[in-house]
N, C-alpha and C positions, 0 to 999 in steps of 0.2 A: 709553891706555884704548881698548878695542875696544867698539863698539856691538853690541848684540844685534840680530840679523836676525829680523824677525817672519816666521814661517811662516804663509802664508795657508791657511785652512781652507776647503774648498769645501762648497758646499751641494749636497745630492743632490736630483735631480729625482724627484718622485713619479710613479709609474705611475697615470694618472688612471682607467683602467678598473678597476684593483684597488681604488683608494680608494672608487669608487662601488659596488662589489660586496660589499666586506667592511667590518665595523666591529667595534670593541672594546666589550664590555659594561662595566658598572661594576666587576665582579668581575675583569675582565681577560681574559675568554674571547673568542676570535675567532669571530664568527658571519657567516653568509652567507645570502642569499636564494635561493630556488628559481628556476629558469629556466622558460621556456615559458609566460609570462604575457601575451605581447603579442597573439597572434592564433591562429586555429584553435581557439577555445574554445567554439564554438557547441554542439557535440555533447557536451562534457564535463559531467559531473554537477556540481551545486552543491557537493557535499561535496568533490569533487576540487579545484574552484576555490578553496574555502576553505582547503584544505590547502596550496595554493601560496603563501599569504601568510605562512606560518610561517618563522621564522628557524632555521637549523640551525647547530649548534656544529661548527666545523671541527676534525677530529681528524687526527692524523698530524704528527709533529714536523717532517718534511721540508717539508710543505706550509705549516705555520705559519712556518717559517724563511724560505721563499721569499716569502711575502706580506709579512713584516716587512721583507725587503730591498727589495721593490718599493714599499712605502709606509712609509718610515722615520719619518715624522712623524705617523703615525696616532695619534689621541688618544682617550682614553676620553670618551664623551659621556654 
């Protein structure tokens, strides 16, 4: 009788910058935040600053595929 050899499955490391910048919505869409919110905002109008807080849906199958590869355990929140 031969014993079955267990094949070890490896955990993938999450790219932390990707997991902080992107997230999945309840419907499964991938969304991102806008950049340019940290400094040099003194002269920008209030409307422009308000628009920076919006989440944008990521479009492009290649980009979505890359993000899913970098953050394999990204969950819907």
